[in-house]
N, C-alpha and C positions, 0 to 999 in steps of 0.2 A: 475507580478510581483508579486512574493511569499512575505506576510508580516506575522511579529514573529507571531506567537499565534491567529491574529486577527481572523484565520484560525482553530484551532483548535473547532473537533466539542462535544460540548457537550456528557459526559457521558451520556446516560440514567441512570437511577435509575433499578438496579434490584429488582426482592421478598429478601424480610429477609429473612438471615440466618437462616437454621434451626438449626444448631448448630454451634458450637466455631470448632474451625482449630484444630484438631492433633496435632501442631506443634507450639503450638506460638512462636515466635520472642523473645528474651532474651537478654536482655540487657548487655554487659560482666560488670561485677560490678567491674573490677578493670578502667573505665575510668567515669572521671568524665566527666559530662556532662559540665562545667563550662568554658571546654577550647575549643577555639579556633582556625581558623587557620590562620594565619602567613598573616596579611595586608599594604601593599604602606601605607595607604590612616585611618590605628589607628596607634599610638594616632597621630591626623593628625597636629604635632606639626611644620612640617618642609611642614605646606600650612598657607598663612597670608588670612587675613577674610576681604572679602567683607564688604567694608562697604555703608553705605545708606541701609542695611536690616535688619528690624527687630529683625529676627533670625540668630545667627548663623551660614552664611555659610560663604564655603572654595573657595580659587577662585587654580583652575590647570592648564594647558597647558598641551598638547597633548601632549607631551614628558611624562608626567603624567602622562597622561589619557595612552597612548600606555606603560609604564610599569606596569603599578600598572594590568591594564587588562595582562598583559603576565604574573605578576606574580598569581597571583592568580588561572589561568590555571592550575599551576604546583601543587599546594593546596592538599592535598589529601582530600578527601570528607569524613565528618560525618560516621558515622557508621548508617544503616538505620536504626535501630532497637531504635535512638533517635531523629530521624529529623519526624522516619513516625510512623503514620498514619498523623499527625498534618496536613503534608505538602498534603497532601486529601485532608483535610475535617473533621473539626470535631466543624462542629455548635452545641448551647446551647439547639436548638431547636431539632435537629436532634437527637433523641435519640436511635432508628434507628445504626445508625453509631456508637454511642456513646457504644453502651449495647456492637457491635459488637468486636468493640478494645480496648477498654478502660477501661470498669467494673471495673478490676481488675485492672486496674495501670493507677492508675490516677492521677501519676506523664507525660506521654505520652499530656493529656487535654492541657499542658504550652505550652508555644512557644519556644524550644530549645532554649540555648544559645552556643551550641558546633559548631553554623556556622556562619559565617560573609562574605557573598556575594560583591557582587559591580552588580549595576546596571545603568544600560545609559538608558537618557533617553532622545532622540532630545524632543526637546516643541515645532516645531510645528504637532507633530502626521504623518506630513505624510513623513512612510517609505521608499515609494515608487524610490526615491534617496538621498540621502547625508545621507547614514546607517554606520555608526560607527555595529561590531560587535556585536551579542545580544542587541541591540538597543531596546528600546517598546517606544510606542504611553503613556502619561501620560493616555489618558480614561483611559489603562486598569490597573492600578492598584488605581488609586484613584479615589474621590470621590467628586462632586461639589457640592456646596451651599451656604450658606451664612458664612460656614466653611471648609476651602478644607475639606477631612481628606482619611489614608486608603478607601479601597471599604467592604464594609463585605460582602466576595469572598464566603468566605464557604457555599454549599447549605448548606438548611434549611431542605430538607426533599429524603426520600431516603435513598437507598442506593447503594456505590458505589466506589469502587477503583483504581480508574481511572480518576477522577477528571482533568482529564492533562489541562484542561482550566484554572485552575485559579492558572497554575502554576508561573508564572508568581509574577502574583499580593504576593502570599506568599515569594513568593526569598525576593520581596524588600521589603518586613516590615523588614529582619531579613539581610537587606545588608547595606554601604554606596552608596549613590545617586550618582552620576555624568553627570548634565545636557547640554547640547547643543548646538548648533542651530546660527543660521545666526542673526539673533533679539537681540540686547543686552537684549533689555528693557525687552521682553518675555525672553527670558532665566531666570532673573533677579527675576521675579516677577513667575513666577512656582515654581525658585529654594528656591520664601522663605514658597513656598503655600508646595513646601516639607516637607520643614524646619519643618516647625507647626504642617505639617500630625503627622513626628516620632514624633515630642515631644506630641500631643497629644496620642497617641501610650503608651508610652514611661507612660506616666504618671494612662491610665489606667487598665493598669501592676500596677505603685508602692499601685494604690486604692485598685488592690485588693492583697495587701500585698507580691508582685510577682515582683521580679527585671528584667530586660532585658542588653543586657547589650546601653553602646551609642552608635552611630548611625548618622551616619553625611551627609551632604550634601555638597555636590560643582559641584563650576558652569564651565564651561570653559573658560579661555579669547580666546581659538585660535581660530581661521574662519577651515572649516572644507578643504580648499585648502593648509592647514598646515599637516591636514592629507592625503589628498591625494597625497604630493608632499616625506613628508618625514616618515609619518607612513602608507603607504596602507596596510605592511600585516594587519591591522586592518577596511582595508573599503570594505563594503558588497558593498557597492552599489556608485557609483561616483557622484557628481553634478548632471553629464544625468541623470541619474538611468537608470544606466550601471550598470550591475553584471561585477565585477572585477575576480573572479575566484579570490581571494588574500584568503577571508574563505570559506572553509567551510557551506552553507545554506544548512542543511538538505531540508527544503521542496523546494529549489529551485533542492535540487535531489533526493528527492525523485517522484518532475516532471519529473526530466531527468530519474530514470532507470524504470518509469511507462508508458513513452510516447514511452521506446526504450520495454520493453516489450512488449505495444500493437502494435505496428508501424505494422503496413499491411507488409504479407510475405507473397511469392507462394507456395502454397501446395499444385499445380500442375500446367500443363501447359496455363498463361493463366487466371488462378483461385486463388482469394489473402482473403487471412486474415483481417481484421482491423478495428480499428474503425472506425464510422463514420464519413467522414467529417462534415470541418467546413464551413454549407454554406455561412460564413461572407469571406471569404478566397478563392481568384484565388485560384485551385491547378499551375494555369501556372507556380503561382508564385514562389509557395514555391519550392526546391534545388532536386534533388534528388525523386521527389513526382508521382507517380504513377497518368495516365488519365486515367480512364477505361468509357468503354461502356455501361458494365453494373450496374447497382444496387441493391443489395438483401438485405433488413434494417432486421432482426431476434427479435421480439421483443412477448409482451404476446396476442402484437391485432391483428401483423399477421393469416393468414387463408391458408392454404395448397389453392394455385394458381395453377397448372402447365400448365394452360390453359391463364394463364397471358406470359409469360414465351414462348409461343410457337407462341401466338399473337405480344411476342419483335423481334420474329426470321423473320414473317411476314411480318412485318416491314423493319428490317434489308435487305429483300431481294431485300425489295421496294426505295435502295436511301439511305434506313434514317441513319443520323452521328447522331441522337442527342441522350445522357444520358438516360435510361430506368431502371425504378425503380419496383419492385417487394416487394412482403414483403412475410414472413416465419412464423410459429411457432416459439418458442423464445425454446429453452433448455431447458429439461424438464416439459412444457405444454404438450404434451404427449403421454397421461399415460396407460401406458398399465396394467389391460388387458379390457378397456375399447373402447380402438382406432378399429378402423374394417379394413376389407383388402381392403376398400376405399384406407380409408390413405395410407396405407402400399404401396400403387399402386401409390400415389399421391406423396409419397419422394420420388417412382423408377423415376417417370416421371418426376420427376424436375429435379434428376440427369441428365437426358438421354439429357435433354435438355440445360441443363450447360452444358455436354461434346460437344452437338452437337458449338454450341457457340464458348466455348474458342478454338476451334477444327479445325474450319472454313469448313468441311465435314457433310453432312447427306445422311444414305440412302432417294434414291427415293421414296420410298412409308412414309416415311414420311413426307412428300411435299406435302399442297396441293395446287393445280393452279388452279387458275380463268378459268371458262370456258371463249369462246372470244365472239364475238362480236353473232357471231349465237347460241350463246344459247351451244355449244357442249364441253365437256370436251375435253383434249387434252389428245394423247400417252401418259399411265404412260412411260416416263423416264429409263433405268433398270439402268443408270448411278448413281453415289455418284454427288451433286449437291456442286461444292467452289461455298467458299465467303470464305474472309476477316477474320481470326479468330477474334475475341473478348478478349475484357477484363473484369473480371466478379468478381467484388468484393462483399465480402458475409461480412454484418456488421454487428454492434451493437456496444452499446454507449462505451462499458470497450475494444472490442475493443475481446473478447473471452467467456465471461459469455452466452449470449444469443446468440452465434450461431454457437456454439462447436457440437452441432449435427449436424447439415444441414451439417454441415467443414467435418465431420468426417464419415458421410452417405457418401458424395461425395467423399471422398479419399478412399474407400471402394469399390465404384461404380468406381475408377476414375483407380484403381491402381490396383486390382482384389486383393489384400489383406482379409483376415478376420477381424472381429472385435480389440481379442489384436491384432495385426500387425502393425492396425491404433493407437492405439491408444498409440504403440513404435515407431513406427514412423514418425507420428509428432512431437513427445513432444526431442527424439532424432538424425532421420535424421532429421530432417524438422524446430527442435528446437524453433518450435513453442510453446508461450504458448496457453493451448485455458480450459476450468471449463465443464465436465458435469457432473451430477445428475446421481444413481442411475438408476430412470427411462429411461434415454438414452441407458445404456448399456443393460438392459434389450430388450427395443424394438430393436434394432440395433442388438439383440443374434438372433433376431426371421425375421428380416427382410434383415437379412446377406445372408442368402440364394438368396435370389430375387434379391438380387447386385450382385453379384459373379457370379449371370447364364445369369445377361443382361451386365454385365460387356467387355466394348470393344476390356480391358488388359489377356481378359481368351476365348482364342481363342475354338471356339466351348465344350465349356464345357459336362464334363457327368455329371447329377446325383448324380452319385454315388461318383464321385470327389468332387464334391460338399459337398453333405452329411457328409463327412469324413476328410473333412476337416473341418469342423464347430463344426464336435465333437470331433478334437485335438485339439482343443484350451487351450491352458492351466489351471491349474485348478485358479490361484490368478486371474485369470480372474468375477471367479465369489466369490471372496472374494473383490475385489474392489469399490467403492461408488458410483465410476464413476470422481477421482481425480485423481490426484499425486504427490509427492510430489512434493513444489516449487523450483527448482532450483537456488538459492542463489552462490552461485559460481561454474562453473567450477567440482569444487570437493568434491564440501558441500551443499546437503538437507537438506529442511527445513520443515517436513510432520508430522504427527499424528499421536494417536495410532493407528488406523487403519491402518496404512501406513506402520506402528515397522507392526504388528500380520499378514500382507504380504509377509514373507520377499522373496518367489520364484519372488516378482515382485520386490519388490529392486535389488531383484541381475541381473531380467530382465530394469532394469534401470543402471546395471553398479557402482549400492553400496553394496561396502565393509565390512560398519561396524558401529554401528552405536550408539548413545549417547542419553539414554532414562532420560529423565528430569520427577520425579517425578512415573511418572507412569512405569511400566511394561509389557514391552510385553512378553506376553500367547501361547506360540512357542508347536509346537508336542514334542514329545518322540525322542531326537536325534537333535534336527532342532537347538539346540547349542553347539552343540558339531560338527557339517554340518557345523555353520558358524565361529568355533572358538570363544576360551574365552577371546583371546586378543583384539578379535572386536568389539565385544561389553564392551561398560562402562555405565552404570546404580547410579545414580545418585537420590537415595532417600532420605525422610525426608523432603524433597520439594513438597509442595502441589498448584495445579494452583488457588494461594485463596488472590492471594491481600498482606500477609504479608509477609510468611518465603522470606529470604532473597536466595541468588544466590550467592551472595560473595565473602562467603567463595569456595562457587566449582567450582571457575573461575578458577583457576590457574590448574587444576585437569583436567578440561574441558578443557583447551588450551593446553595443554599437551600432554595427546590422541587426537584432531584431528590434533598437528600437527603430530606425531608420523607416521598419516599411509596418513592423510589429501593432500599432494602436490604430491600424485601419482595417475595424473589423469587415468582413467581406458579407454583402448582404446576406445569403444563406446563410450567415449567421443569424 
């Protein structure tokens, strides 16, 4: 069960920047910092106070919570220049962070007054069930002790502009807070603690000569059952811990997308590429899951060992039905020019034995028969040895990073295609995600003649034909770093500057337009005209420095994507 914020990674600090960005953001002078979005919770004149609580806490029912959440969802966001970089951390002791962002703009150190949010808190902190939209646990923003107060969440050292893990706590400081839960006493006690933390936060600012808006705490008096029956649109997980699907849960959606992206798929007959199976789950219990006879795990600890595959074949010949496991080096671990001809031969032999297993046929000369009882070896059988085809899974932890080199090598061997054809067909035809390294491109380009010469899909290959096919590889292959742009939608890819600087590769993928943000591709003379000026949109003066805002360019970017983006290329 995904839990918001709990598994957000702590962004590692990077080195101190050598210079300030060339395009620092500037808050428009026409906007006032004290303008806040409207909220149904402020001023709280429509709500009654909760008795027997020393601090002022207001009561709200399920209908009021749903109305407040719906209303705040439609409010415009503040100008990013007014809330950044405060949201990403400006600890007083972190001189590097402060020097980079606010050395000349001290006003940005102050808590912004242009934002009033709503933070939903579940009193018991268990978000695996009975979870409302946007709910967080108390421990994410409160520091317990003799006095409950907001956590000092800003990083004390290091430089980072992507401190995502502190966002929930920072937003809570500038929000009205609603507490809900099944235990009334627990809810009221937590609400009183939060109200005291809000007061202490406000007093500390006033002591520094800086006033901040008044934020309030609310107690939800309705049961969670009322949310489920009357306001299901804001229920993420029901009382049984089941996701309702009524609310977009980005972490859950990310897991779904990752599972879809890395799910095992067949790249050749009976050969699959996918993630390492979970040993705690019986594959037979998972609907639609394949069962495999052979597992080939690719990892940094793996070694070339085609003899192990040959032994597996002999075990299957003797009637073994148990799943077998062998290993193989990970992508990028065999580095030319240090690799030897023996390693190239081992890769070819590995592909051969995988093919034999997957197709259930082996030439007689590849089968070793044991001597009979009198010690005599049997006469060689001139006919192919037929056996039951076996399903093979080439796998690694995420399903594509470490296993791509072997998958591509096998694809070349089994289908009799060149290196460039393997890259394109795996991605476009098989719709398979994979990630290879520049060393994999170099290695496969060198051993491609051997793979093609031994390929069962290339009958009676001549040396001249193979050499010609290898020499006729497209120019984009030599410019490729091993990776391809990531397919986000059928008509939209996300790539890097290296991809943009390889227009022939983009054309091979069916990509017909480029949106370049912050970086400009350096093409050969005449390439821009060949591509078409109306097919290129360049957004300048925006750097990937964590400072420059992109919001002012959204409309132009979306208009450009919409102009051509819904014409899906035939190749896809």
